[in-house]
C-alpha positions in Angstrom: 97.9 98.9 96.1 99.1 102.0 97.7 102.7 103.3 97.3 103.4 102.2 101.0 101.9 98.9 100.0 104.3 98.7 97.0 107.2 99.5 98.8 107.0 97.0 101.6 106.1 94.2 98.8 109.4 95.3 97.2 111.3 94.9 100.7 109.2 91.6 101.3 110.7 90.2 98.0 114.1 90.7 98.4 114.1 88.5 101.6 114.3 85.0 100.5 114.3 83.6 104.0 110.5 83.6 104.7 110.8 81.5 107.7 113.4 83.6 109.2 111.6 86.4 109.1 108.4 84.6 110.5 110.4 83.6 113.3 111.7 87.2 114.2 108.1 88.5 114.0 106.7 85.8 116.1 109.8 86.7 118.9 108.7 90.1 118.6 105.0 89.6 118.9 105.4 87.3 121.9 107.1 90.3 123.4 104.3 92.4 122.5 101.8 90.4 124.2 103.0 91.3 127.5 103.4 94.8 126.5 101.2 98.0 126.9 101.0 100.4 123.8 100.6 103.9 124.3 97.0 105.7 123.4 97.6 109.3 122.3 95.8 111.6 119.6 99.1 113.0 118.4 99.1 116.1 120.4 101.9 117.2 123.0 100.2 116.7 126.0 101.6 112.8 126.3 99.7 109.7 126.4 96.0 109.0 127.5 96.7 105.7 128.6 97.7 102.1 127.5 96.2 99.0 125.9 97.3 95.7 125.3 98.6 94.6 121.9 96.7 91.6 122.3 93.7 94.0 122.3 94.1 94.3 118.4 94.9 90.9 117.7 91.3 90.2 116.3 91.2 93.4 114.2 94.6 92.6 112.6 93.3 88.8 111.5 89.8 90.3 110.2 91.9 92.5 108.0 94.3 90.0 107.0 91.0 87.7 106.2 89.4 90.4 104.4 92.4 91.7 102.3 93.8 88.3 101.1 90.2 86.4 100.9 90.3 86.7 97.2 93.5 84.9 97.0 93.5 81.1 97.3 97.0 80.5 98.6 96.9 83.3 101.3 93.1 82.0 102.1 94.1 78.1 102.6 97.2 79.3 105.1 94.6 81.8 106.9 92.2 78.9 107.1 94.9 76.5 108.2 96.5 78.4 111.2 93.9 80.8 112.0 90.5 79.3 111.3 87.5 80.6 109.5 86.2 83.7 110.7 83.5 82.7 112.6 85.5 79.7 114.2 89.2 81.1 114.8 91.1 78.4 116.6 94.4 80.4 116.3 95.8 84.0 116.5 98.9 85.7 115.5 101.1 83.5 117.0 99.6 80.5 115.4 99.7 82.0 112.2 103.4 83.1 112.6 104.1 79.6 114.0 102.6 78.1 110.7 104.6 80.6 108.3 107.8 79.6 109.7 107.3 76.0 108.3 109.1 76.1 105.1 106.6 74.1 103.4 104.4 76.5 103.5 103.9 78.6 100.0 106.7 81.2 100.0 104.7 83.8 97.9 101.6 83.5 100.0 103.5 83.5 103.1 105.8 86.7 102.0 102.3 88.5 101.1 101.1 87.8 104.7 104.1 88.4 106.4 104.4 91.9 104.9 101.0 93.0 106.4 101.9 91.7 109.5 105.5 93.2 109.6 103.8 96.7 109.6 101.1 96.0 112.4 103.7 94.3 114.5 106.8 96.7 113.8 104.7 99.7 114.5 103.8 98.2 118.1 107.3 97.6 118.8 108.3 100.9 118.0 105.7 102.3 120.3 106.6 100.4 122.9 110.2 101.3 122.6 109.0 104.9 122.7 106.8 104.6 125.7 109.3 102.5 127.8 111.4 104.7 130.0 115.1 103.3 130.0 116.0 101.8 132.9 
């Protein structure tokens, strides 16, 4: 576990309302699904173009499945809401909707949300930076 993982895990442990966080991330993800993210290589010359957040969805789900494949509770949640890696029936939206269910195991949900939070909030910040004020 990296220092960054430990920091996010500590923040997640302080949040007792997993369902509320999943609902907040779901609202953010739904907004991102219709947004475009800027692509750049860290230079000051601007962006090289834009991609949809949905274009990264399979990568994020693959990461979650790989990272949490050794933990029974997380694997069960991923299988229930996303499906097995070779036959996915759900995406990030379906997973977040499932995590809003208060009957989902809290610790397993919290660990999945920690990883989703990083991706979704970083994309959200990127769209805010890329979107000029109206």
